[in-house]
N, C-alpha and C positions, 0 to 999 in steps of 0.2 A: 333571488337568491344572489348572494355575491360571492365568488370564487372560493372561501373559505366554508362557507357552508356548502356550496355543492359536493367541494372535497369529502366533507366530513358525512355526508347522505349517500357519496356513489365510491368512494375510495376504501378498500380494506383498511382495517385503523391498526395498521401496523407501526404506525410513527407517530408518537408524539412530538407534534411539529410544535415551532413556535409561532406565535401569533402574527406570520408575518407574510405579504406574500409580494417576492421579490419579482421584479418587471425587465429589468434592463439593468447595465451598467458599462461600463471600461473599465480596461487596467481592475485594480484593486477598489476600484468604488460601485457598489450596487444602487439600487434606487429600489424601493417600494411601491405598493400600489397608489398611495399618498403621495409619493414625489419625495419622500426623505431620503437623505442618501446617508451611506455607509462606508466603512474600510472595511473590508472584507479580508478576515483572518483564520478563516474557513477552507475556504477554495473548492469548495463541494465535496468536502473532506480527501483533500489533497489531491483533487482531479485538476483545477484550471489553474496548472504550474504557472504559465503566463498570463493568469488573469483573464478577464471577462473581455470576448471580443477582440482576441486578439490578431491583427490583422494579416502577417502571413501563416497564420494557420488556416483562417478564413480563407483566404487567398488558396491556398493548395485543396483545401474541401471544394468550394466551389469549381474551381478547373476540373476538379476529379469529377464531382457533380453533373457538369455539361461534358464527360467522355460517356461515362457508365458507372452506375451507382450498385449494378451487384451485378455477382457472374458466377459463383457458388464454386466449389472449390473443384469440380472436373473441369475448371478450365483455367490456363496460367494467366497471374494477373502483375504487371508492372508492382504497383504500388505494395504489394503484399511480399513479393519477390526482394524490392530495394529497402522493406525494411528489414527484412529477416537479415540481409546482408550489413546492413548497417548495425542491428545490434551483435551479432556473428565480431565484428571488424572492430568495436566499441568493449567487447566483453569477451572475445577470448572464448567463446562458446563454440560449438559447431553446427546446430541446429533449431530449426525456432518452429514450435508449433501455437498455431493463432487460434484463440477464442474471442468471446465476448466479456470475460469478467475475470476477477483475482482469485473467485470459487472455483469456475473453470481453470485457469490457468493450474490451480493446486492441483483441483482433480486428475489434470492431465499428467502433473509429477508423482500424484500417490499410485496412478495406474505403472507410470514408469518403473518407480521404486519396488511394486510389484512383481513386474514383470524380472526385473533385474533380479530379484532376492530367489525369484523360483525358477527362473535360467541358472543360477548361479548355486543355490544349493538345495533347492526341492519346493513342491509344491507347499509346504508348511512354514515355509520363510517369508513371512508377509506382513509382520506385525513393522509398524513405525512407530519412533520413540518423538512425542514433542514435548513441548517446555508445558508447565502448567503455567497459567494466565497468557497463554498465548492466543488468537485468532485467525482460523485458516478460511473461513466462510462461511454462509449460510446453506449450503445442499446440504443432505443429511451426512454424507461422507465428510467435508470439510468441518462441519461442525463436530462431528465423532474427532477429527484431528484438533478440534480447539481445547484446550486444557484448560477450560472454567465451566462448571457444572452446573451456572447459572444459563448457557447458552442451551444446557441439552433436555432442560428440565418439563418441556410437553412431547417432545418428539423420541421417548423412547420407542423401540430399542435402539441404540447406535449402532451404528455398521462396525462390526467387530474387528481387531484386530492395530487401535491404536494403545498407548501406553504413554505413561507421563511422568516427565524428570524435574528436578527443580531447578530453574535456573540457575545458572552458575555452579551448578553440583557437579560436578563430571564422576563422582562416583554414584549419584544418584543414576546418572547412564549406565555406568559400568553394572548396575546391580542389575538393573531393568535389561544386560546383553545378557546375563548370566540367566536370568530367568525365562526369556519370550526368544524366538527364534527372529530377529530383526532383521529387518533387510534396509531401513534408513533412519536417518535422524533428519526431521525437516525442525526447523528455526527460524522466528523472527530475529534480527539483530539487535531492533529497538521493539519491542513489545507496544505495537500500537494501543490497542483495545485492552490491554491490559495494565496500562496506566501511563504508558510513554514512558519506556524504561528501557534503557540500553544494555544489551550482555556486555559483562567483563569481556575484553579482550583476550588476557589472560588466557580465561577457560574456553572461548572460542578456538584459540590455535589449541589449544590440547582438544578438545572435541573432534576437531576436524583433523588431527593427527590419529586419534582413538576410531576414529571414522573408516579411514584408511585401514587402519591395521586389522580390522574387522571384516574389510573387505565388504562394506556398506556403502549405501551413496548419504552424501551429505547434501539435501536438499536448503536451499535459502529461499523463504518467502519474501519478495521485496516489492510485494502490491504498492503499500503504504510507504516505503522507505527508500524507493526505487526512481529512477529519473531526474537526480539531481536534489531531492528532498534533504538528505541530510549531508549533503556537502562536497560531496563524491557523485560519479553516476550510479553506480549503486554501493551500497552501502559496506556488502562484502569487501570492495577494494580498500577503503580505510583500516579492514580487518588483515589483511595481508594473505587471507587463504583463497583457495580454488575450486569454488562449489562443483559439485555432478551436475546438478540442477539449478535454475535459479529462474522464478516466478514473478512478474511483475504484470500492472494492468494501472490503474485510477490515472497517475500525472502523464502516462505515457501517451493517452488519447487523445490528451488537451480539452476532454468536454464529450467527444465521442468514446461508445463503449468499445474497449478492447481490453483483451488480454492475451499475455504471451508465454510462454514455458520453452525457455533455454536451454537445450539438453550440451552438455560436455562431451569431452572426448571418449568417457565410458560408455555413453548411453547412445551415442548422436544416431547408431543406425537400428537403435531397439524396437523403434514400430516400423511395420511396414503395412502397406496399404490394406484398407479396411481395420485397421485396428483401433484408431482412433479419429474421430472427426465432427466438424462442428457447420451449422450450414451458413451461418453469420462470420465466422471465424475467417480471418484475414479480407474481410470487405475492404474493399479499394477506397472507397469513401472515408473509414476510420483508420486504415493504413496512408493514405495520404498526408492526413493528417496528424500522426503519429511522426510519421518521416521527418515532418516539419520542425517539431517538438523535438524529436533525439537531435537530428542536426545541429540545433541551437543552443544544446545544454554543452556547452564548451567552457574550457579553462576557467576565461574570465568572468562567467557568470557563476561556476560555482564557487570562487574567490568572493564573490558578492556575498554568496549566500552565507558562506562562512563567515564572511563579517559581519553580514546581520544579524546572525545566529551569534557571535561573543557581544555584541549590542545588548540585545535583549537578554544574554545571561546576566552581564553585567550589571543592570539596569536592575533587572529584579531579584537577583541572587540577596540574599536579607536585609530584603528592603521589608519595611512596616505589613504585618499580617502575612507575611511569603512563608512558607513552612520548609519548602525545597522547590528547587524547579530542576526538570531532568529530560532528557532524551539526546538529539543528534541534531546537528543542522538547525531548519527549519521546520522541525517535528520536537514541540516543544509540550512540555506537562507541567501545569504550575500548580503546587497543594499551597492550600490557603486556609488561614486560619478562619475563614467566611466558609459558608456553604457555595460548591462551584455554581449552584444553580442559580444563586443569589447575584455572583458576581457576573454571571452571563447574562442575566436580564438586565442589571443596571447598565451593564456595557453596550446593551443591545438600545438602550433607551437615552444613552449617550451619543449613540451613531458608529456605533463599533460592534461587528459580529466576530463574537469566540463560541467555539464549542465545549465539547467534555470528554475528557478519560478517565470511566470509573468516578474517582472523587474529585480528579482533576481538572482545572480548566486545560483547554488543549487549546494549541497555536497550530496551525498548518496555511500559513501566507504566503501568497504567490512568492515563486523563487526572484520574481524582477520587481518586488513592489518598489517604488519610491522610497528611499527615506525618508523624505518630509514625512510622506502616509504614516509608516511604520514607526517613527519616533511619537507622532499626534497619539497613534493608537496604543503603544505601550505607555505614554504617557497616562492617556486616561485609564487605561487597564489598571496600570501601579494605583491610582487616585482610589480607584475603585474597589481596592483591595485594601488600601488602606485604613478607609473611614470605616 
């Protein structure tokens, strides 16, 4: 039996995998089991921000592996503390809770919001407003926070206490606040699984003001948008707002599992000993790798992300077969006249890996992808879309 056959026999069928076994790579080039090379524009769904086998990240991970691989949160750990310090200094947030994934980071944010609401307004103040077309994770509670019925279909009853507003419609939020006792609004500034759609800046500014007036928390889910993906360290920085809670994961770890919930001034001391926890949260190896990633997301790299983004938008907007291009930075959705699945398959055959978001082709290339490789991949994508 080959790997694909073994996978199909022994792994739960929760993934519609491409007929492709990736075995190795370097940077933005990956290789399959037959030795064929591909330009990777998916990066493990916005995880490998510096590509495959990044040398500095590997050195940081290996150095920590040679010291101690796990301590548990009963003890102090240098990589954990230094990563938290770096996150706070770079964002202005005050405290960090580490976990293993974006869903867990969002679970912590939900706990913070409910605790805040109950403390400030009473036990019945626990409802959180999220947006339709949002996606916040795969646990039952983060699925409940997700404003897409398709994700709820097989797992009802959902966790109570979530209501959904129309994106870019402030009145929709106001109406929900009138009806429900709400403790927070939780948003993605670019709705990734909802079709790679960026929220309107004017709406976000007004929403932040409304939330503050209502003494609610503003939670920004930066699981996919964070860590340089949109051309800022975190997407909220481009919108000129100050969230109370920011969650992140994916690109922070460089390929190892990590989630982080950053707590602002209003909630920095909300959690006390025993109120939350995670066996692997703050793992020294994952944190050492993440610190290496975060310290290298500097202004030069962010400008590079913006330039590459402009190139992609300029090349594809208005091109034959392209209906629209949406997103921000190197988080891009392309609506094509052709079926997205067909475009993805034809690109794969021609040595370019792209993925999907709803009915769109989604691009999430490495932040440092060489321009020559990016241009080659985008030209192939463009040709596939045109034909």
